[in-house]
VEXDREN-2710 file (C-alpha; in Angstrom, 1 decimal):
% VEXDREN-2710
k/r/px/py/pz
1/MET/0.1/-0.1/0.2
2/ARG/2.7/2.2/0.9
3/PRO/5.0/2.2/-2.3
4/HIS/1.6/2.9/-4.1
5/PHE/1.1/6.3/-1.9
6/LEU/4.3/7.7/-2.6
7/ALA/3.9/6.6/-6.5
8/LEU/0.6/8.9/-5.8
9/LEU/2.3/11.6/-4.3
10/PHE/5.2/11.9/-6.2
11/THR/2.7/12.0/-8.9
12/PHE/0.9/14.7/-7.8
13/GLY/3.7/16.3/-7.0
14/ALA/5.5/16.6/-10.4
15/LEU/1.9/17.9/-11.9
16/MET/1.8/20.1/-9.0
17/CYS/5.5/21.4/-10.6
18/GLU/4.5/21.6/-14.0
19/GLY/1.1/23.3/-13.1
20/GLN/3.4/26.1/-11.5
21/ARG/6.0/26.6/-14.0
22/LEU/7.2/30.0/-14.1
23/SER/6.3/31.4/-17.4
24/GLU/8.9/32.6/-19.9
25/GLN/7.1/34.7/-21.8
26/TYR/6.6/37.1/-18.9
27/ALA/9.0/39.6/-19.0
28/PRO/8.3/43.0/-17.4
29/LEU/11.0/45.3/-16.6
30/ILE/10.8/47.1/-13.8
31/LYS/12.9/49.8/-13.2
32/GLU/14.3/51.5/-9.9
33/THR/16.4/54.3/-9.4
34/PRO/20.2/54.1/-8.8
35/HIS/21.1/54.4/-5.3
36/ARG/24.7/55.7/-6.4
37/LEU/26.1/57.2/-9.7
38/LEU/29.1/58.3/-10.5
39/ILE/30.9/59.6/-13.5
40/THR/34.5/59.7/-14.9
41/GLN/36.2/60.8/-18.3
42/ALA/37.6/58.7/-20.5
43/THR/40.8/59.8/-22.7
44/ASP/38.8/60.0/-25.9
45/GLY/36.9/62.9/-24.0
46/ASP/33.7/60.4/-23.6
47/TYR/32.9/59.5/-19.9
48/LEU/32.6/56.5/-18.3
49/VAL/29.2/55.8/-16.1
50/TYR/29.1/53.3/-13.5
51/GLY/27.5/52.2/-9.8
52/ASP/24.3/50.0/-9.2
53/ILE/23.2/49.9/-12.5
54/HIS/22.0/47.2/-14.5
55/TYR/20.2/49.2/-18.1
56/TYR/20.2/52.1/-19.9
57/ALA/17.0/52.6/-21.4
58/ASN/15.5/49.3/-21.7
59/SER/18.6/47.1/-22.7
60/PRO/20.8/45.6/-20.2
61/SER/23.8/47.8/-19.4
62/GLY/25.7/46.1/-17.0
63/SER/28.0/48.0/-14.3
64/LEU/30.1/50.8/-16.1
65/VAL/28.5/52.6/-19.2
66/LYS/30.4/54.5/-21.7
67/VAL/28.3/57.5/-23.2
68/THR/29.7/60.2/-25.6
69/ALA/29.0/64.0/-24.6
70/THR/25.4/63.7/-24.6
71/GLY/25.0/60.7/-23.0
72/GLU/24.4/58.7/-25.7
73/ARG/25.9/55.2/-25.1
74/VAL/28.8/54.5/-27.1
75/ALA/28.8/51.5/-29.5
76/GLY/31.0/48.8/-29.7
77/PHE/32.0/49.2/-25.8
78/ARG/31.7/46.3/-24.3
79/VAL/29.5/45.0/-21.5
80/VAL/30.5/45.0/-18.3
81/SER/28.8/42.9/-15.7
82/THR/29.3/42.8/-12.0
83/ASP/27.8/41.1/-9.0
84/GLN/28.1/44.2/-6.8
85/PRO/28.3/48.0/-7.4
86/ILE/31.4/49.1/-9.4
87/GLU/32.4/51.6/-6.6
88/HIS/36.1/53.5/-7.7
89/VAL/37.1/53.8/-11.9
90/VAL/40.7/54.8/-12.9
91/VAL/41.2/55.3/-16.4
92/LEU/44.8/55.9/-16.7
93/PRO/46.7/57.3/-19.8
94/SER/46.9/54.3/-21.7
95/GLY/43.4/54.3/-21.9
96/GLU/42.7/51.3/-20.0
97/ILE/40.3/51.4/-16.8
98/LEU/40.7/50.3/-13.4
99/ILE/37.4/49.5/-11.7
100/GLN/37.2/48.1/-7.9
101/GLY/34.5/47.1/-5.3
102/SER/33.0/44.4/-3.3
103/PHE/32.2/42.4/-6.4
104/ARG/33.3/39.2/-6.6
105/TYR/32.2/37.9/-10.2
106/VAL/33.1/40.0/-13.5
107/ASN/30.9/38.8/-16.9
108/GLY/30.2/35.6/-14.5
109/LYS/34.0/34.9/-14.3
110/ARG/35.2/34.7/-10.8
111/SER/37.3/37.9/-10.2
112/ALA/39.9/40.2/-7.7
113/HIS/37.9/43.1/-6.1
114/LEU/40.4/44.8/-8.6
115/VAL/39.9/44.2/-12.4
116/ARG/41.5/46.2/-15.4
117/LEU/39.9/46.5/-18.6
118/HIS/40.8/47.1/-21.9
119/PHE/39.8/50.8/-23.8
120/ASP/37.1/48.7/-25.6
121/GLY/35.8/47.4/-21.9
122/SER/37.2/43.7/-22.0
123/VAL/38.7/42.3/-19.3
124/ASP/42.8/42.3/-19.4
125/ASP/43.1/38.4/-18.8
126/SER/46.9/39.6/-18.0
127/PHE/46.5/41.9/-14.4
128/ASP/46.4/39.0/-11.7
129/VAL/45.0/39.8/-8.7
130/ASP/45.2/38.0/-6.2
131/ALA/41.0/37.0/-5.4
132/ASP/41.2/37.1/-1.8
133/LEU/43.1/40.4/-1.9
134/GLU/40.6/43.0/0.5
135/MET/40.5/46.4/-0.5
136/SER/38.5/49.2/0.3
137/ASP/40.0/51.8/-2.0
138/PHE/43.1/52.4/-4.6
139/ALA/45.3/54.8/-6.1
140/VAL/48.0/55.0/-8.9
141/GLN/50.9/55.9/-9.0
142/SER/53.3/57.5/-12.2
143/THR/54.8/54.3/-12.6
144/GLY/51.5/52.6/-12.7
145/LYS/51.8/50.8/-9.3
146/VAL/48.5/50.4/-7.4
147/ILE/48.4/51.1/-4.4
148/ILE/46.0/49.1/-2.1
149/PHE/44.3/50.9/1.0
150/SER/42.5/48.2/3.1
151/ASN/42.2/46.8/7.2
152/ASP/45.4/45.0/6.1
153/PRO/48.6/46.9/6.0
154/VAL/49.2/49.4/3.1
155/ARG/50.0/47.3/0.1
156/ARG/51.4/48.4/-3.4
157/LEU/51.0/46.2/-6.5
158/ASN/53.1/45.9/-9.5
159/VAL/52.0/46.4/-13.4
160/ASP/50.9/43.6/-13.7
161/GLY/48.2/42.7/-10.7
162/THR/50.8/41.1/-8.4
163/VAL/52.1/42.3/-4.8
164/ASP/55.2/44.5/-4.9
165/GLU/57.7/42.7/-2.1
166/THR/60.2/45.9/-2.0
167/PHE/57.3/47.7/-0.6
168/MET/57.7/48.9/2.8
169/SER/54.0/48.2/3.9
170/ASP/54.2/49.5/7.8
171/PRO/52.3/47.4/10.3
172/LEU/51.2/50.4/12.3
173/VAL/49.2/52.2/9.4
174/THR/45.9/49.6/9.2
175/ASN/42.3/50.1/8.6
176/VAL/42.1/52.4/5.6
177/SER/39.2/54.2/4.4
178/ARG/40.6/56.1/1.5
179/GLY/43.7/57.4/0.3
180/LEU/45.2/59.6/-1.9
181/VAL/48.7/59.8/-4.4
182/GLY/50.3/63.0/-3.9
183/GLN/52.3/64.8/-7.1
184/ASN/55.3/62.9/-6.1
185/ASP/53.7/59.5/-5.6
186/GLU/53.5/60.0/-1.4
187/ILE/50.9/58.0/0.1
188/TYR/48.1/59.8/2.1
189/ALA/46.1/57.3/3.9
190/VAL/43.0/57.7/6.1
191/VAL/43.1/55.7/9.7
192/TYR/39.4/56.6/11.0
193/SER/40.1/60.4/12.5
194/SER/43.7/60.8/11.1
195/ILE/45.9/61.1/7.8
196/TYR/49.0/59.6/7.7
197/ARG/51.4/60.2/4.5
198/LEU/53.9/57.4/3.4
199/ASP/56.8/58.1/1.1
200/ALA/56.4/56.5/-2.4
201/ASP/57.5/53.0/-1.1
202/GLY/55.7/52.8/2.1
203/ALA/57.6/54.4/5.0
204/VAL/56.0/56.5/7.1
205/ASP/56.9/60.8/6.7
206/ASP/57.2/61.5/10.2
207/THR/57.5/65.4/9.6
208/TYR/53.7/65.1/8.4
209/LEU/51.8/66.5/11.6
210/PHE/48.2/65.9/10.9
211/PRO/46.1/66.9/14.2
212/ASP/44.4/64.5/16.7
213/ILE/40.7/65.5/16.0
214/PRO/38.5/63.9/18.6
215/TYR/34.8/62.1/18.3
216/SER/35.2/62.9/14.8
217/SER/36.5/60.5/10.9
218/ILE/37.1/61.9/7.7
219/GLY/34.7/61.6/5.0
220/PRO/35.8/62.7/1.0
221/LEU/39.2/64.3/0.7
222/ALA/41.2/65.7/-2.5
223/LEU/44.5/67.6/-3.3
224/GLN/45.0/70.9/-4.1
225/ALA/47.4/71.9/-6.8
226/ASP/49.7/73.2/-3.9
227/GLY/49.8/69.7/-2.3
228/THR/48.0/70.7/0.3
229/ILE/44.3/68.4/1.4
230/VAL/41.1/69.3/1.6
231/ALA/38.9/66.8/3.6
232/VAL/35.8/66.9/4.9
233/ILE/35.7/66.4/9.1
234/ARG/33.0/64.6/10.5
235/GLN/32.9/65.5/14.5
236/SER/30.4/64.6/16.9
237/ASP/29.8/65.7/19.9
238/SER/30.2/64.2/23.0
239/THR/27.4/64.9/24.7
240/PRO/24.0/64.1/24.2
241/PRO/22.1/64.6/21.8
242/TYR/25.7/63.8/20.0
243/SER/24.8/65.7/16.9
244/GLN/27.3/65.4/14.2
245/ILE/29.0/68.4/12.6
246/GLN/30.5/68.2/9.0
247/THR/33.1/70.5/8.3
248/ILE/35.3/71.0/5.1
249/ARG/39.2/72.1/6.5
250/ARG/42.5/72.6/4.7
251/TYR/45.8/71.2/5.9
252/ASN/48.7/72.8/4.6
253/ILE/51.8/70.4/3.2
254/ASP/53.4/69.1/6.2
255/GLY/50.1/67.8/7.9
256/THR/49.3/70.9/10.4
257/LEU/45.7/72.8/9.6
258/ASP/45.5/76.1/7.5
259/ASP/43.6/78.3/9.8
260/SER/43.1/80.7/6.7
261/PHE/40.7/78.1/5.1
262/THR/37.4/79.4/5.9
263/ALA/34.4/77.3/4.9
264/GLU/31.3/77.1/6.9
265/PRO/30.0/74.3/8.3
266/VAL/27.4/71.7/6.6
267/ASP/24.2/70.9/8.3
268/ASN/24.1/67.1/6.7
269/PHE/26.1/64.3/5.0
270/VAL/28.6/65.3/2.3
271/SER/29.1/62.5/-0.1
272/SER/31.3/64.0/-2.3
273/LEU/34.1/66.6/-2.6
274/ALA/36.3/67.8/-5.6
275/VAL/38.8/70.4/-6.5
276/ARG/38.3/72.1/-9.3
277/LYS/41.3/73.4/-11.8
278/GLY/41.0/76.8/-10.9
279/GLY/41.4/76.0/-7.3
280/LYS/37.5/75.9/-6.3
281/ILE/36.2/73.4/-4.6
282/LEU/32.7/71.5/-5.1
283/PHE/30.7/69.4/-2.9
284/THR/27.6/67.5/-2.7
285/GLY/25.5/65.2/-0.1
286/ASN/22.2/64.6/1.9
287/MET/22.3/68.9/2.8
288/THR/19.4/71.0/1.2
289/ASN/21.2/74.3/2.7
290/PHE/24.7/75.7/2.9
291/SER/25.7/79.4/3.9
292/GLY/21.8/80.8/4.0
293/THR/21.5/79.2/0.5
294/ASP/19.4/76.4/-0.5
295/GLY/20.3/73.8/-3.0
296/ASN/22.2/70.5/-3.2
297/ALA/25.4/71.0/-4.5
298/PHE/28.0/74.1/-3.9
299/GLU/30.7/75.5/-4.8
300/ILE/33.3/77.3/-2.4
301/ASN/36.3/79.6/-3.1
302/ALA/40.3/78.4/-2.5
303/ASP/39.7/80.5/0.8
304/GLY/36.6/78.2/2.0
305/SER/34.6/81.3/1.4
306/PHE/31.0/80.4/-0.2
307/SER/30.8/80.7/-4.2
308/ARG/27.8/79.4/-5.4
309/VAL/24.8/76.9/-5.2
310/LEU/25.2/74.7/-8.2
311/ILE/21.8/73.0/-8.3
312/THR/18.8/72.6/-6.1
313/THR/17.1/69.1/-7.0
314/ASP/13.8/67.3/-5.8
315/PHE/15.8/65.1/-3.7
316/ASN/18.7/65.7/-1.6
317/GLY/20.1/62.1/-2.0
318/MET/22.9/63.1/-4.1
319/SER/26.0/60.6/-4.7
320/ALA/29.1/62.8/-6.3
321/VAL/30.3/65.6/-7.8
322/TYR/33.1/65.7/-10.8
323/GLU/34.8/68.0/-13.2
324/ASP/36.2/67.1/-16.5
325/ARG/38.9/68.3/-18.5
326/ASP/37.0/70.9/-20.3
327/GLU/35.6/72.5/-16.9
328/ASN/31.9/71.0/-17.4
329/ILE/31.1/70.0/-13.6
330/PHE/28.8/66.7/-13.4
331/VAL/26.5/66.3/-10.4
332/THR/24.8/62.9/-9.9
333/GLY/21.9/62.2/-7.2
334/GLY/18.9/60.3/-7.4
335/PHE/16.9/63.4/-8.1
336/ARG/14.1/63.4/-11.5
337/LYS/14.0/67.4/-11.4
338/ILE/16.9/70.1/-10.8
339/ASN/16.4/74.0/-10.0
340/ARG/12.6/73.3/-9.5
341/ALA/11.6/73.3/-13.1
342/LEU/14.3/71.2/-15.6
343/ASN/13.1/67.4/-16.2
344/GLN/16.6/66.1/-15.2
345/ARG/16.9/62.5/-14.4
346/TYR/20.0/61.8/-12.2
347/VAL/23.0/63.6/-13.7
348/ALA/23.2/67.1/-14.4
349/LYS/25.9/68.3/-16.6
350/ILE/26.6/72.2/-15.7
351/LYS/28.9/73.9/-18.5
352/PRO/31.5/76.1/-17.9
353/ASP/29.3/79.0/-17.5
354/TYR/27.3/77.3/-14.6
355/GLN/24.3/76.8/-17.1
356/VAL/22.5/73.2/-17.1
357/ASP/23.3/71.7/-20.1
358/PRO/19.9/69.8/-20.7
359/SER/21.4/67.7/-23.9
360/PHE/23.0/65.7/-21.5
361/VAL/20.6/62.6/-21.0
362/LEU/21.3/59.9/-19.1
363/PRO/18.6/57.1/-19.1
364/VAL/19.8/54.6/-16.9
365/SER/18.5/52.7/-14.1
366/ARG/18.8/49.6/-12.0
367/THR/16.6/46.4/-11.3
368/PRO/14.3/46.5/-8.0
369/ASP/16.5/45.5/-4.8
370/ASP/14.9/45.3/-1.1
371/PHE/12.6/47.8/-1.0
372/HIS/8.6/47.9/-1.0
373/LEU/6.6/47.0/-4.4
374/PRO/2.8/46.6/-3.9
375/MET/1.0/44.4/-6.5
376/ALA/-2.6/43.2/-7.2
377/VAL/-4.2/41.9/-10.0
378/GLN/-7.5/42.5/-12.0
379/SER/-9.9/40.0/-12.8
380/THR/-8.6/40.4/-16.4
381/GLY/-5.3/39.0/-15.3
382/LYS/-3.6/42.7/-15.5
383/LEU/-1.1/43.3/-13.2
384/ILE/-1.6/46.7/-10.7
385/CYS/2.3/47.9/-9.8
386/GLY/3.0/50.7/-7.5
387/GLY/6.2/51.7/-5.3
388/GLY/8.1/54.7/-3.2
389/TYR/10.9/56.8/-4.3
390/TYR/12.9/54.8/-5.8
391/PHE/10.3/53.0/-8.3
392/SER/10.9/54.5/-11.6
393/GLY/8.1/52.7/-13.2
394/LEU/8.2/50.2/-16.2
395/ALA/9.7/50.5/-19.4
396/ASP/9.3/53.9/-20.5
397/VAL/6.5/54.4/-18.2
398/THR/7.8/56.5/-15.2
399/SER/4.7/56.9/-13.4
400/LYS/4.0/55.6/-9.7
401/LEU/1.6/53.5/-10.4
402/VAL/1.6/51.2/-13.4
403/ARG/-0.6/48.3/-15.2
404/THR/1.2/45.5/-17.6
405/PHE/-0.4/42.8/-19.7
406/SER/-0.3/39.4/-18.7
407/ASP/3.1/39.5/-20.7
408/GLY/4.7/41.7/-18.7
409/THR/4.4/44.7/-21.2
410/VAL/2.9/48.0/-20.0
411/ASP/-0.7/48.6/-20.7
412/PRO/-0.7/52.1/-22.7
413/THR/-4.4/52.4/-22.1
414/PHE/-4.2/53.0/-18.1
415/HIS/-3.7/56.6/-16.9
416/PRO/-4.0/56.9/-12.9
417/GLN/-5.0/60.3/-12.2
418/ILE/-1.9/60.8/-9.8
419/ARG/0.8/63.2/-9.2
420/THR/3.9/63.4/-11.4
421/ASP/5.2/66.5/-11.1
422/GLU/7.6/66.8/-7.6
423/ALA/7.8/69.5/-5.5
424/ASN/11.0/70.1/-3.7
425/GLN/12.2/66.8/-1.8
426/ILE/8.5/66.0/-1.9
427/ASN/7.6/62.8/-4.0
428/PRO/4.4/60.7/-4.8
429/SER/4.4/57.0/-2.9
430/VAL/2.8/54.2/-3.4
431/ARG/2.8/51.6/-0.4
432/ALA/-0.5/49.6/-0.9
433/ILE/-2.8/48.4/-3.7
434/ALA/-6.3/46.4/-3.4
435/ILE/-8.4/45.2/-6.1
436/GLN/-12.4/45.7/-5.9
437/ASP/-15.0/43.4/-7.1
438/ASP/-15.6/45.9/-9.9
439/ASP/-12.0/45.9/-10.4
440/ARG/-11.4/49.3/-9.1
441/ILE/-8.3/50.3/-8.0
442/LEU/-7.8/51.1/-4.2
443/VAL/-4.3/52.7/-3.5
444/GLY/-2.4/54.1/-0.2
445/GLY/0.4/55.6/0.0
446/SER/1.6/59.3/0.5
447/THR/1.6/62.6/-1.7
448/PHE/-0.5/61.3/-4.3
449/PHE/-2.4/64.5/-5.3
450/ASP/-1.8/68.5/-5.1
451/GLY/-4.3/69.1/-1.8
452/ALA/-6.0/66.7/-0.4
453/SER/-7.2/63.2/-2.1
454/PRO/-10.2/63.6/-4.5
455/ALA/-12.2/61.0/-2.1
456/PHE/-12.5/63.7/0.7
457/HIS/-13.6/66.4/-1.9
END
């Protein structure tokens, strides 16, 4: 009796599996705003865009995209797919590209955390870095050798990726979160609230007298042309409510504080800082005001005094600022609008005259990852899908409420009457969806409409 029962049970299970097979025809293209987006210029004048991105328009892009001066994808550049975001890119004078991040795979192949690409984006297999070598950041010396920063002592790689055994790794300089290489190949390493300077071959420079800053950590930093360092100091109160103050400070060539630099404190997190060719300093982050002026990205003069606001956006989750060789400024973040009027998603290109270049359009996005995506099905089998701020719609539809056919394509006849234009820092969000017996849709969330909901009129 038992064998017959087991046979029946297996047959039933097989039928259930057959009935529950995933549909290969159902393929909705669900998009999400990139959480981090960065840009750097290639040797040919085009741009490399990277971060947690997966699509360019409606096509798979990988984690690194090469685009033109107007944001168009460069044909012929290979797809570079990683299992985790690319965090840092350095373009070598040869045109080759170094990419670094917490990824373990590149194009499906096991890799180190640092990979070298050819000019066309293909992987350079001759660059042989130990796959187990951990790193938090890296920098390149004029010789082409690569300085590796991590929890371990600072290390150096030869141009072929192997460890340089001639480099003097000081065991006292560990837990390095970020670093730089100076004009003479000297090395600056950030360790908690201190900056150490090493000579080109790794020996600690005892003449560099960076001051101890209690209850603090060091954020983004950059070198100025005269060898001084500009750094974001994140200092916390030692007593309740333990608020944190972010200050941009400058340090002399010997590491001492430059008291002539007078930048005002920043009221929120600074995510990125860059020094311009003329000496002025760019920064962005989670702030919405600096020096009494509303904005989300700013420029200060070389002495720290206020210069100007670069852009004001509808979202204060800003990623980075960058200046290219032609003195164009790029500001990236999760925004959809800038300066309260111009529709500009994720990247703003600001020309040398400080005017926004609307011709630069970058339609990148990422696949959803660990965020609330409410769904409900109507009696017709059509799917209603919504989401919060990071939800960017499906395919070419950017509404917070979208309907799809049974194959996952967008239903163009569905036009929900919810707000689509965002006021500064306030965006519509769909958190719950339910379908009534007559297929009417109940939606819960916030800021769907301008003013009160029509249901209460």
